[in-house]
N, C-alpha and C positions, 0 to 999 in steps of 0.2 A: 957127568962127562958122557955116559953112554946115551943119555937122552939128547944131547947136542950133537953127537955123531950121527945118531939115528935120523934127527930132524935135518941135519945137513945132507945125508944120504938121500932121504925122500925129496927134499928140495932139488938136488942134482938129478935125480930120476925125472922129476916133473919137468925140468928144463930139457931134458933130453927128449922126453915124449913130446913136449911142445915144439921143439926145433925139428923133429922127425915129421910131425904132422904138418908143419909149414913147408917142408921141402917136398912133401909127397906130390906126385904128378895129379893134375886135375882128373877127376873122373869122366869118363864118356857117358853122357846121359843115355838112357834107352833110345835106341834108333830104330826106325822101321826099315825093313829090308825092301831094297829098291828091285822091283821086278825087271827082268831083262825082256823087253818087247821083241817080238819076232822082226828082225831086221833082214830076213832073208831076201826080201824083194827090194831092200834099199840099196842105193848106189854104194859102191865100195868106199868112197870118200865119207859117207854117212857112217858106215859101219865102223870105219877107223877112227873117226872123230869120236864116237860114243865109246868105243873101246879104249881109246887113249884118256878120256875123261875118267872113265871107271878106274883105269890103272892108277892115275893120279890121285884119285879119292882113296883108293885101297892103300896106297903108300902113306898117305897122311893118316889114315885111321890105324896103321900098324906101326907108326913111327914111335921110336922110344920117347920122345918129348912131344906129347900130343898138343896140337894147337887148335883149339875149338873154332877160332875165327877163320883160320886157313881151311878147316874142314868144312865149315859152313859155306865158305866161298867155293869150294870144289863141289859140294852138293849142288849149289846153285848153277854153276856152270854146266853140269850134267843135266840138271833140270831144264835149263834153257835150250839145251841141245834136243831134249825130248819134246819141249813145246814146239821148237822149230819144224820138227818132223811129225807133229801131231800125236805124240805119245803122251797125252796129257795125264793120264792115270800115274804113269812112272814120274811124271814132272812134279805132280802134286806131292808125292811121297818124298821126292827130293827137297822140295820146299819145306815140308813139314820137318825134316831132319835138320835143314839149315836153321829153321827158326828154333828147334829144340837146342841146337848148339850155341846159337847167339841170339837169344830172344829179344834183346834190347836193340837189335839192328833193325832199322825200318825197312830195309830192302827186302828181308826174307818175308815180312808180313805182306808187303806190297805184291811180291811175286806170287805168294800163296793166294791172295785175293785176285790177282790177275788171271792165274790158272783156272781158279773156280769160276770166274767171270766167263772165261772162254767156254767153259763147259755148260754155261747157262745156269749155273748154280748160284743165283744172285744172293739168296739168303745166307749162304755159307760165305760168300766173297765179302759181304758187308762187314762183319766184325774184323776181318783181317785188314781190310782198307781203313777202318776207323782206327784200329791200333796203330797203323803206319802213321797216321796223322797225330796221334798222341805222341809218338815218337819223333816225328819230323813234321810239324804243323804246316809248313809251307811247301810241301812236296807237291807240285802242281799235277803230275800225273795221277796221284792217288786222289786228289780232290776231284778232278774231272771224271775219273773212273767211278768213284763213289757217288758223285751226282748223277752219272748215267744209270747206275744201279738203282739208286733211290727213284729216279724217273720211271724206270722200267718197272719198279715195285709199287708205283703209284703214290709214292710220298713226294708230291710236287713241291710242297713247301721247303722240304729239306734239299731237294734237288735245286731249287731256285737259289737258296742260300750258297750252296756249294758252287754252282756255276757263277754266281756273282762274285764270290771269293776268288774264283779263278781268273775272273776279269781284273780284280784289283791287283792280283800277282802279275798278270800279264794281259794288259789291255787289247792286245792283238791276238789273243786266244781264239782260234777258229773253233776249237771244240767247245769252249765256254759259250761262244756266240751261238753256235748251233744248238747247244742244250737250251739255251734261253728261248731260241726260236722254236724248238719243238715244244717246249712248255707253253709258249703262247698259243701255238697251234692246238695243243691238247686242251687248254682251257678255254 
């Protein structure tokens, strides 16, 4: 009898632990601190936009019920504001955090590649753009941006494949036609 009661007690404790672990809020991954660029020379509307997006992000990060996808979206919005006003270092950190929060969302990989591309860091942009296409194979902006990066890095064969793929998706793509024209001129 004592053995059955003990077994049932252990079984109930196990169920309790299992149910508690399932209802536990998701953990926030390690995130990078987003620097505050010097906005003193920026227009008041720019300062307000960045401040508003930072507040929204902070609210999401400190919410009782953490939503990783909403936080990734908020990091991305802040990052896009930084890109718009040429604060690419801060934008890159925002995109890294968005990707850490939602690694299987193609948008954050694309935007990280986009920011690195803007900075001329093509070797670092390529893996993010390739990951974008693993997650969303027909995403034309990533195909064309990756084709341009491959062209600039001298990988003409890969660039041609990408530009042709872009034309398959959109036969009127000016960027794909321009890329193929640059390839023809370079060869």
